[in-house]
N, C-alpha and C positions, 0 to 999 in steps of 0.2 A: 392259136393266134390267127384265126381267120380274119382276113382283111381284103378289101377290094382296092386298096391303094396301088397305084402303079408308080413305081419309083424310077427315077432316071439316074444317069451317071453322076449328075451334079449332087443329087441327094446322097449318094454313096460316097462321093469325094468329100463332101462336107462332114458326113458322119465319121469318116476316117480321120479327118482333121480334128474333130471334137474328141475323138477317142483318148489321146494322151492327156488331154486336160481333165477328162473325167477319171482316168486311171489315177492321176495325181490326187484328185478329190477322194477317191476310194482309199488310197494310201494314207491320206490325212484324216480319214473318217469324217468328211465334211460333205455338205450339200452345196449346190451352187444354183443361183437363179438363172432363168432363161436369158435375161439381159446380160448378166455377168459372164455367162458362157460365151455368148456372141462377142462381147467386148474383149474377153481374154483371148479368144481366137484371133480377133482382128489385130491385137497388139503383138502377136507372135511375129518375129522377124521373117519367118518363112511363110507368112500368110499369103496365099495366092489371091489374085484379084477376085475370084468368085466368092471368097470368104469375106472380103471387105464390103461386098454388097449385101450381106446377110442382115436380117433384123430378127428380133426375138419372136416376131409373129410366125415366121416360117420354121421355127426350131422343132416343133412337134413332128413335122414330116421327116426331118433329119434324124430325130431320135428314134422314129419308127425304123428307119434304115439301119441305125445303130443297133437296135434290138435284134433285127434279123441277122446282122453280121456277127454279133456276139454270141447269139444262140448257135449259129452255124459253126462258130469257132469253139464251141463248148466252153464259153466263158460266161461269167455272171453278167446279167443285163445291167448296164450302167445307167440306163435312162431314169430310174427312180431317184437318182441323185440330183436331177434337175427339177427345180421347184418354182412355183409362182412366188413372187416377192411378197405379195399381200397375205398369202395363206400358208406358206412353207410346205405346201403339198404339191405333188405333180399336177400336170395339166389334166383337164377333163378327159381327154382321150385315154391317157394312161390310167387314170382312176377307174375308168370303165373296165380295164383289163386287170389291174392289180389291186384295186381298192384304194381308199384314201390314204392309208398309212402302210405302204408296202414294207416288208421286212428288209432292212438294209444290212443286217448282219452278214448274210452270205456274200455281199459285195465287199463290205469292210474286212471280213475275215479271210478273203481269198488272197493267196500269195501272188501278188501282181509283179513280183520282182523278175520273173522269167518271161514276161510278156513284152516283146519288143515293139510291135505295132499290130494293128488289127489286120492289115493286109498280109502280114507274115502268118497270121493265125488262120485266116480264111482265104486261101489262095485261089479258090474257084470263082471269086467275084472279080 
C-alpha cells in the first residue's frame, strides 16, 4: 500500500465518521455510492460541522484514511463498498490498488457485530 499521500486529522476524523455507515452496508451486503455516503453522513444527527462541508469529490482521500485505519485495526477494508454511481465500481485510485471488481465476500462475511467503532479498534491514531 505504498502511497505518498499526507493525511491530516480531518481526513481521519471523517474516515472514522464514515466507518459505521460502511459497517452497516457490510452487514446489509450492499454497496453505496460516493454521493450517498456523504449524504448519509451529513444526515446523521451527530454530524459535526466538518462533515457537513464534505462533497463526494473529496471522498477518495477519506477512504484512503479509512483503508489505513481498518488495516491497522486488523479489519477488512470497507472502501471497496463505495462505488461510482455511473459504473458501480470503486474510484480510479482504488481500482489501481484492488482492481475493477474487488472481492467483497471477505467484507460481507466478516462478523461486524463485535466492532463498536474504528477508534476503539485502532487506538494508536
